[in-house]
N, C-alpha and C positions, 0 to 999 in steps of 0.2 A: 590406754586401757588395752589389756591383752585379751584376745579371744581364745577361749578354751574349747576344743572340739573333743567330744567323747565318742568312742567307738563302741557301739552296743553289741557287737558280735561276741559270741562265746568262744573262748579259746579251747575248751575241752572238745575232744573228738570222741563221738560215741563209738562203742565197740562194733566192729564189723560182724555181721551175721552171715549165714549161708542161705542161699535161696533154696526153697523146697524143690524136690524133684518134680518135673513136669508130669502131669497126669496124662495117660494115653486115652482115657475115656472118663466121662462123668457118670456113666451108667452105674447104678447101685451105690453111688457115693453120697456123702453128707456134705452139704454146702452151708456155710454160716454167713449170714448177713450181719454186718455191724453198721447200724444207723447212727447218725449224729442226732437224731430225734426231731429234726425239723420236718415240717409238713410235707415238703416235696419228695421225701424219700418213700412215703407210704405207697403211693400209686406205682412208683417205679419198681420198688422191691416186690410188690404184689404181682406185677406183670412179669418181672424176671423170674419169680418163683414158678409161675405157671409155665413159662417157656422152658426152664431147666427141667421140670418134671416131664412135660409132654414131649419135648423135642430131643432131650438129651438123656432121659431115663434116670434123672437124679432121684435117689430114694427118699431123702429127707432134706428139708431146708430149715435151718435154725435161725430165728430172728432175735437179735439182741440190740438194745438201744443204750447208748452211752448216757451216763448221768449228767454230763456236761458237754454240750456240743463243741466247745472249743478246746477241750482237753483230750489227752490220749484216752484210749479205751480203759475202762475200769479193770482192776486186777482180776476180778472173777471172770470177766469176759476173756481176758488174755489167757488165763489158765484153761479156759474151756476150748480155746482154739486148737489145742493139740488133739482134740477128739474129732475135728473136722478134716475133711480131705481138701477143701478149698474154701477161701474166704473172699467175700465181696464187701467192700466198704463204700459208703455213699454220703454225699453231701446234698442236702435238700434245699438249697437256696434258690 
């Protein structure tokens, strides 16, 4: 009897992107949070929101929650990212 071994890796290579320019300051900026929707992100993001506003002068924090914790961000969230100066993602396990 022959043993057949399958390779589950994907052969396609995703297109390479460019990193965004580094911010010199967060003062007056908008920071977006993308949560996976799990319970552990709520307290963490609330605390981080306060720190960013009080200690770094962030003007606005936008919170978005993915519709599926194990999938990439929803298209409407991805489209909105262009209007933010910085993005924080989190896993609440």
